[in-house]
VMD Tcl script that draws the C-alpha trace (Angstrom):
set ca {
  {66.54 -48.06 -137.37}
  {69.62 -47.34 -139.48}
  {70.92 -43.85 -139.94}
  {71.04 -43.25 -143.66}
  {71.64 -39.55 -143.50}
  {75.09 -39.78 -144.69}
  {73.98 -42.12 -147.73}
  {71.53 -39.52 -149.10}
  {72.85 -37.53 -151.69}
  {72.78 -33.81 -150.93}
  {70.76 -32.73 -153.78}
  {67.87 -35.05 -152.52}
  {66.45 -32.71 -150.12}
  {63.13 -34.39 -149.84}
  {64.45 -37.72 -148.51}
  {66.86 -35.86 -146.09}
  {63.84 -34.24 -144.62}
  {61.88 -37.56 -144.07}
  {64.94 -38.91 -142.26}
  {65.32 -35.94 -139.94}
  {61.72 -36.08 -139.13}
  {62.11 -39.83 -138.24}
  {64.97 -39.07 -135.97}
  {63.36 -36.30 -134.09}
  {60.37 -38.59 -133.54}
  {62.52 -41.36 -132.08}
  {64.27 -39.02 -129.50}
  {60.86 -37.59 -128.37}
  {59.88 -41.40 -127.80}
  {62.77 -42.16 -125.70}
  {62.39 -38.88 -123.47}
  {58.94 -39.75 -122.64}
  {59.66 -43.27 -121.91}
  {62.34 -42.32 -119.38}
  {59.99 -39.95 -117.45}
  {57.42 -42.38 -117.41}
  {59.64 -44.96 -115.75}
  {60.34 -42.36 -112.78}
  {57.00 -41.40 -112.25}
  {56.00 -44.97 -112.16}
  {58.24 -45.43 -109.02}
  {56.64 -42.56 -107.00}
  {53.70 -43.82 -104.98}
  {50.36 -42.19 -104.95}
  {48.45 -41.51 -101.62}
  {46.12 -44.04 -102.60}
  {48.85 -46.72 -102.98}
  {50.43 -45.70 -99.69}
  {47.16 -46.28 -97.86}
  {46.43 -49.67 -99.52}
  {49.93 -51.08 -99.72}
  {51.98 -49.49 -96.81}
  {54.46 -52.41 -96.63}
  {55.42 -51.75 -100.45}
  {56.08 -48.16 -99.40}
  {58.27 -48.87 -96.54}
  {60.23 -51.43 -98.55}
  {61.30 -48.54 -101.03}
  {62.60 -46.14 -98.22}
  {66.24 -46.81 -97.13}
  {66.80 -48.03 -93.55}
  {69.09 -45.19 -92.69}
  {66.27 -42.65 -93.52}
  {63.80 -44.38 -91.14}
  {66.34 -44.25 -88.26}
  {67.00 -40.63 -88.76}
  {63.25 -39.86 -88.80}
  {62.74 -41.81 -85.64}
  {65.62 -40.22 -83.81}
  {64.11 -36.66 -84.63}
  {60.81 -37.71 -83.41}
  {61.95 -39.24 -80.01}
  {64.03 -35.88 -78.83}
  {60.92 -33.69 -78.30}
  {58.82 -36.56 -77.07}
  {61.65 -37.29 -74.34}
  {61.61 -33.79 -73.33}
  {57.95 -33.39 -72.93}
  {57.81 -36.58 -70.74}
  {60.73 -35.69 -68.40}
  {58.73 -32.35 -67.62}
  {55.38 -34.04 -66.86}
  {54.00 -34.68 -63.40}
  {54.06 -38.57 -64.03}
  {57.80 -38.54 -63.96}
  {58.37 -36.09 -61.02}
  {55.66 -37.78 -59.00}
  {57.24 -41.15 -59.13}
  {60.94 -40.51 -58.97}
  {61.02 -37.65 -56.47}
  {64.51 -36.62 -57.36}
  {66.21 -33.83 -55.49}
  {69.21 -32.51 -57.22}
  {71.87 -30.24 -55.37}
  {74.75 -28.72 -56.56}
  {77.66 -26.98 -54.94}
  {79.07 -24.10 -56.80}
  {82.23 -23.93 -54.91}
  {83.22 -27.67 -54.97}
  {81.50 -28.58 -58.15}
  {80.01 -31.59 -56.12}
  {76.75 -33.12 -57.58}
  {74.73 -35.41 -55.61}
  {71.27 -36.94 -56.27}
  {69.06 -37.63 -53.37}
  {66.18 -40.05 -53.55}
  {63.41 -40.13 -50.94}
  {62.87 -43.27 -48.86}
  {60.46 -45.82 -50.19}
  {58.38 -45.21 -47.07}
  {56.64 -41.91 -47.03}
  {54.13 -40.50 -44.61}
  {50.60 -40.02 -46.02}
  {50.28 -36.55 -47.23}
  {54.24 -35.61 -46.63}
  {55.51 -32.84 -48.74}
  {58.92 -32.60 -47.13}
  {61.25 -34.44 -44.75}
  {64.60 -35.32 -43.70}
  {66.26 -38.33 -45.06}
  {67.27 -41.32 -42.83}
  {70.94 -41.98 -41.72}
  {72.84 -43.85 -44.28}
  {73.34 -47.44 -43.11}
  {77.08 -48.24 -42.71}
  {79.49 -50.13 -40.48}
  {80.35 -46.93 -38.66}
  {76.87 -46.26 -37.59}
  {76.64 -47.54 -33.80}
  {73.94 -49.77 -32.44}
  {71.56 -47.58 -30.47}
  {71.64 -47.88 -26.69}
  {67.90 -48.50 -26.45}
  {68.40 -51.51 -28.70}
  {71.09 -52.80 -26.54}
  {69.35 -52.31 -23.39}
  {66.05 -50.59 -23.28}
  {65.89 -50.64 -19.42}
  {69.40 -48.70 -19.21}
  {68.21 -46.02 -21.61}
  {64.74 -45.47 -19.93}
  {66.33 -45.40 -16.40}
  {66.38 -41.89 -15.00}
  {69.15 -39.23 -14.85}
  {70.56 -39.64 -11.34}
  {71.99 -36.58 -9.38}
  {73.80 -37.46 -6.07}
  {72.85 -34.85 -3.35}
  {73.10 -34.81 0.46}
  {70.62 -33.72 3.23}
  {71.19 -30.26 4.44}
  {69.18 -30.26 7.80}
  {68.86 -32.39 10.81}
  {64.92 -32.34 10.51}
  {63.92 -33.24 7.05}
  {60.83 -35.26 6.21}
  {60.78 -37.76 3.35}
  {57.17 -37.84 2.18}
  {55.09 -39.97 -0.02}
  {54.28 -37.34 -2.45}
  {55.46 -33.73 -3.65}
  {53.90 -31.40 -0.91}
  {53.26 -31.01 2.68}
  {49.79 -32.42 2.29}
  {51.36 -35.98 1.84}
  {52.47 -38.10 4.84}
  {55.82 -37.72 6.22}
  {57.05 -41.43 6.22}
  {60.55 -41.14 7.57}
  {63.35 -38.47 8.62}
  {66.36 -37.81 6.95}
  {69.44 -36.72 8.92}
  {71.90 -34.04 7.77}
  {74.67 -35.21 5.67}
  {72.87 -38.31 4.45}
  {73.57 -39.18 0.88}
  {70.63 -39.49 -1.42}
  {69.99 -40.04 -5.27}
  {67.65 -37.36 -6.95}
  {65.89 -39.03 -10.01}
  {62.81 -36.73 -10.68}
  {61.25 -33.33 -10.04}
  {57.85 -31.91 -9.84}
  {57.77 -28.18 -9.37}
  {60.00 -27.47 -6.21}
  {59.79 -31.04 -4.97}
  {62.30 -33.95 -5.82}
  {62.13 -37.72 -6.07}
  {64.95 -39.08 -3.79}
  {66.03 -42.50 -2.84}
  {69.05 -43.94 -0.90}
  {70.13 -46.30 -3.65}
  {68.53 -47.92 -6.70}
  {66.95 -50.87 -4.74}
  {65.12 -48.67 -2.09}
  {62.03 -46.86 -1.93}
  {61.49 -43.62 -3.61}
  {60.23 -40.61 -1.50}
  {59.79 -36.87 -2.09}
  {61.62 -33.87 -0.44}
  {61.59 -30.17 -0.93}
  {64.51 -28.92 -2.94}
  {65.32 -26.51 -0.29}
  {66.39 -29.40 1.90}
  {69.00 -30.89 -0.48}
  {72.29 -30.00 -1.69}
  {71.37 -29.64 -5.25}
  {73.89 -28.41 -7.87}
  {73.25 -25.16 -9.67}
  {72.33 -27.06 -12.88}
  {70.19 -29.93 -11.41}
  {66.87 -28.60 -12.43}
  {68.07 -28.55 -16.11}
  {69.32 -32.19 -15.90}
  {66.70 -34.15 -13.73}
  {63.64 -35.42 -15.61}
  {60.28 -33.84 -14.95}
  {57.58 -35.94 -13.38}
  {54.17 -35.64 -15.13}
  {50.96 -34.90 -13.44}
  {49.87 -38.46 -14.22}
  {52.79 -39.91 -12.65}
  {52.40 -38.12 -9.36}
  {50.63 -40.06 -6.70}
  {47.37 -38.77 -5.61}
  {47.36 -37.27 -2.11}
  {46.51 -39.72 0.71}
  {43.13 -39.57 2.28}
  {43.23 -37.35 5.33}
  {44.49 -38.93 8.47}
  {40.95 -38.45 10.13}
  {39.49 -39.28 13.55}
  {36.03 -38.82 15.07}
  {35.29 -36.94 18.15}
  {33.72 -39.35 20.77}
  {32.69 -36.86 23.39}
  {30.87 -33.36 22.90}
  {32.51 -30.16 24.08}
  {36.05 -31.77 23.84}
  {38.70 -29.15 24.53}
  {41.52 -28.56 22.21}
  {44.55 -27.22 23.92}
  {47.73 -25.44 23.06}
  {49.82 -28.50 23.73}
  {49.92 -31.95 24.86}
  {48.74 -31.29 28.48}
  {46.06 -29.82 30.84}
  {48.43 -27.04 31.67}
  {48.17 -25.69 28.07}
  {45.78 -22.99 27.07}
  {42.41 -24.05 25.70}
  {41.97 -22.96 21.87}
  {38.52 -24.34 21.05}
  {36.09 -27.21 21.67}
  {34.84 -29.74 19.36}
  {31.43 -31.26 18.95}
  {30.39 -34.72 19.02}
  {31.23 -36.83 15.97}
  {33.25 -33.93 14.67}
  {36.06 -35.03 12.17}
  {39.60 -33.93 12.80}
  {42.99 -34.57 11.08}
  {45.66 -36.15 12.99}
  {49.04 -34.54 12.65}
  {51.44 -36.22 15.13}
  {51.36 -37.87 18.40}
  {53.13 -37.26 21.88}
  {52.38 -40.07 24.42}
  {48.57 -40.06 25.03}
  {48.00 -36.79 23.22}
  {47.13 -36.18 19.51}
  {48.12 -32.97 17.49}
  {45.19 -32.39 15.52}
  {44.08 -29.89 12.69}
  {40.57 -28.50 13.19}
  {40.37 -26.74 10.11}
  {42.79 -24.69 7.64}
  {43.56 -22.13 10.48}
  {43.16 -24.05 13.72}
  {45.13 -26.85 15.47}
  {45.73 -28.20 18.81}
  {46.11 -30.94 20.92}
  {43.37 -33.48 22.47}
  {43.47 -36.52 24.55}
  {43.79 -39.80 22.54}
  {41.21 -41.51 24.40}
  {38.48 -38.99 23.06}
  {39.06 -39.90 19.49}
  {38.00 -42.65 17.56}
  {40.07 -43.92 14.19}
  {41.18 -46.87 12.41}
  {44.71 -48.66 12.62}
  {45.40 -47.89 9.00}
  {45.16 -44.20 9.82}
  {46.72 -44.19 13.30}
  {49.91 -46.11 11.85}
  {50.42 -43.06 9.36}
  {50.93 -40.89 12.14}
  {54.39 -40.02 13.10}
  {55.69 -39.34 16.75}
  {56.34 -35.79 17.52}
  {60.06 -34.93 18.28}
  {59.25 -31.65 20.15}
  {56.18 -30.24 21.99}
  {55.30 -26.50 22.24}
  {56.13 -24.10 24.92}
  {53.10 -22.88 26.94}
  {54.25 -19.22 26.21}
  {56.36 -19.44 23.03}
  {58.11 -16.51 21.52}
  {57.80 -16.15 17.66}
  {61.16 -17.42 16.95}
  {62.59 -20.13 14.71}
  {65.95 -21.86 14.71}
  {67.96 -22.69 11.46}
  {68.40 -26.61 11.31}
  {71.20 -26.66 8.41}
  {74.22 -24.94 7.26}
  {74.24 -22.42 4.11}
  {70.44 -22.04 4.24}
  {69.34 -19.57 1.64}
  {67.10 -16.62 2.64}
  {65.06 -15.60 -0.44}
  {63.16 -12.51 -1.67}
  {59.92 -14.59 -1.81}
  {58.24 -17.71 -0.91}
  {59.46 -19.86 -3.66}
  {63.07 -21.21 -4.54}
  {62.78 -19.41 -7.87}
  {63.05 -16.18 -5.95}
  {66.50 -14.56 -5.81}
  {68.64 -15.41 -2.73}
  {69.33 -12.21 -0.65}
  {71.30 -13.80 2.11}
  {72.52 -17.23 3.72}
  {72.36 -18.51 7.28}
  {73.87 -21.32 9.17}
  {72.82 -23.89 11.57}
  {71.69 -22.54 14.91}
  {70.75 -18.96 13.74}
  {67.66 -17.64 15.56}
  {65.23 -15.57 13.54}
  {62.09 -13.72 14.34}
  {59.08 -14.96 12.58}
  {56.83 -12.37 11.12}
  {54.69 -14.01 8.41}
  {53.86 -17.05 6.56}
  {52.54 -18.12 3.21}
  {51.76 -21.74 2.42}
  {55.11 -23.73 3.26}
  {57.37 -20.63 3.69}
  {58.11 -18.48 6.64}
  {58.80 -14.63 6.38}
  {61.65 -13.75 8.88}
  {63.41 -10.71 9.94}
  {67.25 -10.95 9.46}
  {69.58 -7.97 9.65}
  {66.67 -5.50 9.57}
  {65.54 -7.16 6.32}
  {62.65 -9.24 5.42}
  {63.35 -12.40 3.98}
  {61.61 -15.95 3.37}
  {62.71 -19.66 4.15}
  {61.25 -22.75 3.61}
  {59.20 -24.05 6.75}
  {61.11 -27.36 7.23}
  {64.46 -25.47 7.33}
  {63.39 -24.05 10.74}
  {62.97 -25.73 13.93}
  {59.51 -24.22 14.96}
  {56.51 -26.01 16.04}
  {53.15 -25.80 14.83}
  {52.18 -24.12 18.17}
  {54.32 -21.31 17.30}
  {53.51 -21.10 13.53}
  {49.71 -20.84 14.29}
  {50.46 -17.54 15.97}
  {52.45 -16.32 13.02}
  {50.28 -14.25 10.88}
  {49.50 -15.01 7.13}
  {50.89 -12.32 4.76}
  {51.20 -11.74 1.05}
  {53.74 -9.19 1.30}
  {56.21 -10.40 -1.12}
  {57.13 -9.63 -4.72}
  {55.82 -11.69 -7.77}
  {57.94 -14.42 -9.29}
  {60.38 -13.23 -11.98}
  {58.70 -13.67 -15.74}
  {61.74 -15.40 -17.15}
  {64.25 -16.75 -14.47}
  {67.76 -17.47 -15.84}
  {68.51 -21.12 -15.42}
  {71.92 -21.18 -17.25}
  {74.34 -18.88 -18.37}
  {72.52 -18.44 -21.63}
  {70.41 -15.16 -21.02}
  {66.70 -15.31 -21.40}
  {66.69 -18.99 -22.54}
  {65.33 -21.51 -20.11}
  {65.71 -25.32 -20.58}
  {63.06 -27.88 -19.59}
  {63.30 -31.71 -19.76}
  {59.59 -31.83 -20.41}
  {59.92 -31.97 -24.18}
  {62.79 -34.44 -23.84}
  {60.38 -36.64 -21.83}
  {57.80 -36.22 -24.50}
  {60.39 -37.20 -27.22}
  {61.46 -40.29 -25.11}
  {58.08 -41.80 -25.06}
  {58.22 -42.69 -28.84}
  {61.35 -44.87 -28.36}
  {60.60 -47.85 -30.75}
  {58.34 -45.85 -33.02}
  {59.15 -46.50 -36.71}
  {60.95 -44.11 -39.10}
  {59.05 -42.78 -41.99}
  {60.16 -39.99 -44.39}
  {57.98 -36.74 -43.75}
  {56.13 -38.51 -40.69}
  {55.28 -35.90 -37.87}
  {53.04 -38.04 -35.69}
  {52.93 -40.82 -33.62}
  {50.12 -42.39 -35.90}
  {52.47 -41.97 -39.13}
  {55.59 -42.36 -37.65}
  {58.53 -39.84 -37.46}
  {61.65 -38.72 -39.34}
  {64.30 -36.92 -37.42}
  {62.91 -33.34 -37.62}
  {59.45 -34.46 -37.68}
  {60.00 -36.03 -33.98}
  {61.34 -32.80 -32.83}
  {58.36 -30.76 -34.54}
  {55.88 -32.89 -32.77}
  {57.78 -32.86 -29.16}
  {57.94 -29.07 -29.17}
  {54.35 -28.70 -30.47}
  {53.21 -30.51 -27.32}
  {54.53 -27.82 -25.13}
  {53.24 -25.06 -27.17}
  {56.52 -24.22 -29.15}
  {56.72 -24.04 -32.98}
  {60.01 -24.89 -34.71}
  {60.66 -25.23 -38.44}
  {60.11 -28.41 -40.42}
  {63.46 -29.49 -41.59}
  {66.65 -29.96 -39.47}
  {68.76 -27.27 -41.30}
  {65.90 -24.92 -40.57}
  {65.57 -25.91 -37.12}
  {69.19 -25.18 -36.40}
  {68.77 -21.65 -37.71}
  {65.44 -21.10 -35.92}
  {64.71 -17.62 -34.76}
  {63.57 -18.69 -31.43}
  {66.59 -20.58 -30.62}
  {70.18 -20.08 -29.23}
  {73.26 -21.99 -30.16}
  {74.96 -23.90 -27.38}
  {78.64 -23.83 -27.15}
  {80.26 -27.09 -25.90}
  {78.79 -30.77 -25.07}
  {79.38 -29.95 -21.38}
  {76.71 -27.22 -21.33}
  {73.90 -29.34 -22.98}
  {70.65 -29.60 -21.06}
  {67.67 -31.92 -21.63}
  {65.51 -30.56 -24.40}
  {68.48 -29.26 -26.53}
  {68.57 -30.15 -30.07}
  {71.69 -31.71 -31.65}
  {72.50 -31.30 -35.15}
  {74.76 -33.55 -37.39}
  {76.20 -33.18 -41.06}
  {76.83 -35.58 -43.86}
  {74.84 -38.55 -42.26}
  {72.77 -39.39 -45.45}
  {75.13 -38.80 -48.17}
  {74.36 -35.01 -48.58}
  {76.37 -32.14 -47.44}
  {75.25 -29.77 -45.00}
  {73.06 -30.57 -41.76}
  {71.29 -33.75 -42.33}
  {70.13 -34.94 -39.00}
  {68.70 -33.61 -35.65}
  {68.23 -35.43 -32.32}
  {67.26 -34.29 -28.68}
  {69.42 -34.31 -25.70}
  {67.86 -36.35 -22.64}
  {70.69 -35.95 -20.11}
  {73.40 -38.35 -19.04}
  {75.19 -38.25 -22.33}
  {72.18 -39.69 -24.37}
  {69.78 -38.49 -27.15}
  {66.74 -39.57 -28.57}
  {66.27 -39.49 -32.35}
  {64.57 -41.01 -35.46}
  {67.24 -42.81 -37.14}
  {66.50 -45.28 -40.09}
  {63.73 -47.37 -41.28}
  {65.57 -50.33 -39.57}
  {65.93 -48.76 -36.24}
  {63.08 -46.22 -35.97}
  {63.21 -43.91 -33.15}
  {65.99 -45.01 -30.51}
  {68.37 -43.65 -28.14}
  {72.11 -43.14 -28.74}
  {75.27 -42.01 -26.87}
  {76.28 -38.81 -28.03}
  {80.05 -39.72 -27.36}
  {80.26 -42.43 -29.91}
  {82.90 -41.71 -32.49}
  {80.25 -41.79 -35.25}
  {78.17 -39.02 -33.62}
  {81.32 -36.93 -32.66}
  {82.74 -37.07 -36.13}
  {79.55 -35.94 -37.40}
  {78.35 -33.40 -34.78}
  {77.96 -29.79 -35.97}
  {76.23 -27.84 -33.09}
  {73.27 -27.70 -30.63}
  {70.28 -25.19 -30.19}
  {68.21 -24.46 -27.13}
  {64.70 -23.21 -28.03}
  {63.48 -20.28 -26.12}
  {60.13 -21.10 -24.31}
}
mol new
graphics top color blue
foreach p $ca { graphics top sphere $p radius 0.5 }
foreach p [lrange $ca 0 end-1] q [lrange $ca 1 end] { graphics top cylinder $p $q radius 0.2 }
display resetview
């Protein structure tokens, strides 16, 4: 349309109005046409649903990326806090505020069923020494040996821990022996590694002060049953039992036909017999009937009784202890030497009460040269104090050591390492082995190694030379973490048993290897 406003004469008002109205209509058309083109480009909800691809094509790529990033951030935070992630990764994050160290510890792949906590295995490295039990299991399982000598001239070596076992041979004073085990107050001894093992009472041996803390305990199931009594049958009614091996001795009692008696020892043609717990004496061998298997177990008597004996005993060794009561755990009150004569005033089991320097004291029966003829005339007595409740067996007051818990832990050499494991069925980690071993002797310790070091019922041991079987040894930085990360149990002889790694499992190691010395932190003895 041509603009003719300037060509219309000013006096022609009607034509000018028509032209102005036409221009106004043209401008309105242009404005409406522009708005229509914009609104046509904005999709309706129906168009988005029916043609989503067309809608996405109109949105710039950078806008889509921004929307995705904004949506992922809260989703990532939500997932990181969920049980799904925590249960599968099991990450333990530790920080050190003083050194700004930051370490992440990941639990091992092998986990005991139901385990909620545990100590990680030792980190495998070239510095980690091969366990002794891998090199030579026989060497590790061999007993701790304590050299001793025999204190007395007349000492029986028996086939079990007690006077109810047969005396097999006699040991002479000063004879060197090796002690390899203990059961109560009795000790396993041998002359050397390739000889027979016998039993002797501790009072007959020159045991060092700390020997009881070093020697392995012998369990009840390892103690041989007492041998059958050395019985013989009486062949004659009214057989006279005499006070000694001869007709010139006083008659004690008589026996009935077919009565059973126990053979104690033999002197020429006479047997020393036990009629019952309170009566013994001598009878002619001809009037007794027994088997060769029984008679060969009877030793020959070294001495025979005096027909009219004094109640006197003679000490058979040097530096023999006189104790407050009939047990080696009672305190020593004096010491006597070989040849000392003592008045016998009472007896209790294997111990004799004597009078010395106007004091009453007790001595082990085998340390006295006294015949059964005399002992029978010594009255039984219970006139002695009770045992101390908590005897001190080391310089650490009120803390007793015991190798029984070490023996228990040692039984599991070769078992597998399992994080969180606390039983033989599941396997063990290092602190789980300690927990189980102490539980078997009725002692509770905390679950983790660091807590076991700080156990309220334990006392710290200073110096490796003061270690005893059953002590726990603690090590630091063995699994890539700071602080106490590993625990083992000392078993004597410079060796320890512990659950190491999934590759090694439970093994025995030398505590003096450079690796262990460089990581060693301290030791704790648990109060029992």
